[in-house]
N, C-alpha and C positions, 0 to 999 in steps of 0.2 A: 620485715615480714618485705613476699614474695607481690610484686608490685603488676608485674610483665613476664610473660615466658610464650619462648617461639623455641622452635624444633627444629634441627636440620634438617633441607628436605631430602638425601636422600642415608642422613648416616644416625637413627634410631637412639644412637649411642648418647648420641652430643644434641643440649640444649643449650640455650640464656635465658639468661633471669637478670632484671632487674629489683635491686632492692633498694628497701630506705634507707638504709645504713640508723635508722633510728631506735636505739636497743630501749627508750626508755620508753616507749610510745610502741601500740599494738595498730597507728594509720600509718600509712606508706602514704610519705611527706616529702619533704625533699634530703638528698641525698645522704645528706651527712658527710662527713669525715669514712666515716664504717663504708660503706653503703656505692652502687654505681650499677654496672652492669656488668656481674659474672657467668661463666661458661663452665659447663662439666663435660667432658667427654668418655663419663662413666655411666653414664643411665641415674646420675645425680648423687652416687659415692662419695664423688670429690669436689668444688666446684672453687677456681681462680675467680680473680676480679681479672678484666679487661677494661674496663672503663672507667675510671673515679674520674673524685671534682676536679680533678686538674683537666681529665682528656672534654668535662662536658662541661667546666666552664664555671662551675660552683659548688661545694657541696649545699646551696640553695636552690639546685637545682631539681627541678620534678620528674620525674621520666612518667608520661602517659603512656606510650605504647612502645613497641620494637618489632622489626617488619624484617624479614629475611626473602633473599632474595631466592624464587625455585631454582629460575634460571642460570645467573652466577651467583651459588651459593658463598662465599666470600666476602658478598653485600650484607652489611648490617646499616638498620636502619635506627638509629634512640626518636621522637620526638617528643619534646621538654619542655615545660617553661622556658627558657634561653635559647632555645632554637631547634633544628633537623638535625642532627650531625650520622656521620657517616665515615664507618669502616670499610674498605676492599677487603679487609685479611683477615675479618675477625677469627679464623683456624688459624693464625700462625703462633708458633713455638719456638718463645718462650714468649708468652702476653705479653712481654714488655717492650715487645715490635711489633704490637699493632698497632696503628695507627689513626688517629681521630680527625677529621673533618668538620669543623658544621659549614653545612650549605646553606639553610635558613635560618633569614632571620630571624625574632619577634618571638608569640607560644604555640610552641605544632603541638595543639590534640591530638587530634587523626593526621594521619597517612595512609593508603592504600593504592597500589601495584594498579595500571590497569591490567584486566583480567587476559590480554593478549602482550601483554608485554613488557616484563619487568622495567626496561628501562621507562616509563610510561610511571609518573606517580599524580599523587594529588594529592594537599592537602591542606588540610587548618589553618590558618595561624588567625593570632588573634595579632591585628598591630596598634601598637599602646602609642604610638603617634596620632593615629584617626580614632584609635578608640572601637572600632568598630572591627568587627571576624572580617572574613573572606575569604577564597577558597582561591589558592594557588596551582598550576599543574605546569609540572615539568617535563619535555618531551628526551632528556638528556643523562637518565641516574641521578636526577638531581642536584648535576653541577652546580655550582656558585654562577649568578648572573646565568642563568636561567630559565626562571622560574618569572611568573607570569599568572595575571589573576583569567581565570578563566572567562568568556564573553559574559555567558546567562549565568550573572550571581543570581541566589534565592534572597527573594524582597527581601525574607524577614532575617538576614544578616546585617542589616541601616538599624535595627533596632535596637535602638540603645540600650532596652531592660534587658536586654541576653548579655549583656556586657560583661558580666560576671556569672556568666551559666559556658556550660563547656557542648560544642559543636566535636556530630560525630559523620561520619559518612561514606557510600558504601559505595563501588562502582559497578554498574549490572557490565554481566557476561552478555545481553543482549539487547545493552546498546551504550559500549566504552564509552567513548567519546564522546 
C-alpha cells in the first residue's frame, strides 16, 4: 500500500508516493524488493519506480515521510529508517537517470521545511549510538555535513522510555526559527 504521498507544487498531474512493496502484507513496512518511491505524471493512471532498494540503501528500509520543495520542485526528500535521502532531479526522464544521495544518517521519522525558506530543514533523528531522539537543522538544503542539533532540545527527547516511539514536528510560520 501507499505509505506517503506528495504532490508536485505546480503540476497537478505529477504525484510522488511511497509503497512498501510487501504484497503479502496490508501494512506499510520495509520497501522490500518491489517497493520504494513512485512517480506519476498523469494523475495516477500510470506509475513508475524512481527510488528503489538500491537508491535507498536496503529493501529493509521503511519510508516514514516524503517532502517536496515548493521553491525548487526538482528537490524531493525521503525520511526513512536508514536516513534522509534527497534527489535534485525527481522529474528526470528517463526515471533511471534520477540520482539519490543520503544527506543525514539515523532513523529520520519526520522532516519539515522552514515556512519562509525551503533551504532550511528540520529533522527528527533517532541516533542509534546514543539511543536518543534529537532535532537537527540544516540551513543549506540538507547537504551532508551541514546538519547540527538545534540549541534548545525538548527535555522529553532525553527520556529513554520514548526511544521506541516516533516523534513528529511542525514548524510555526509565526516563529519559524
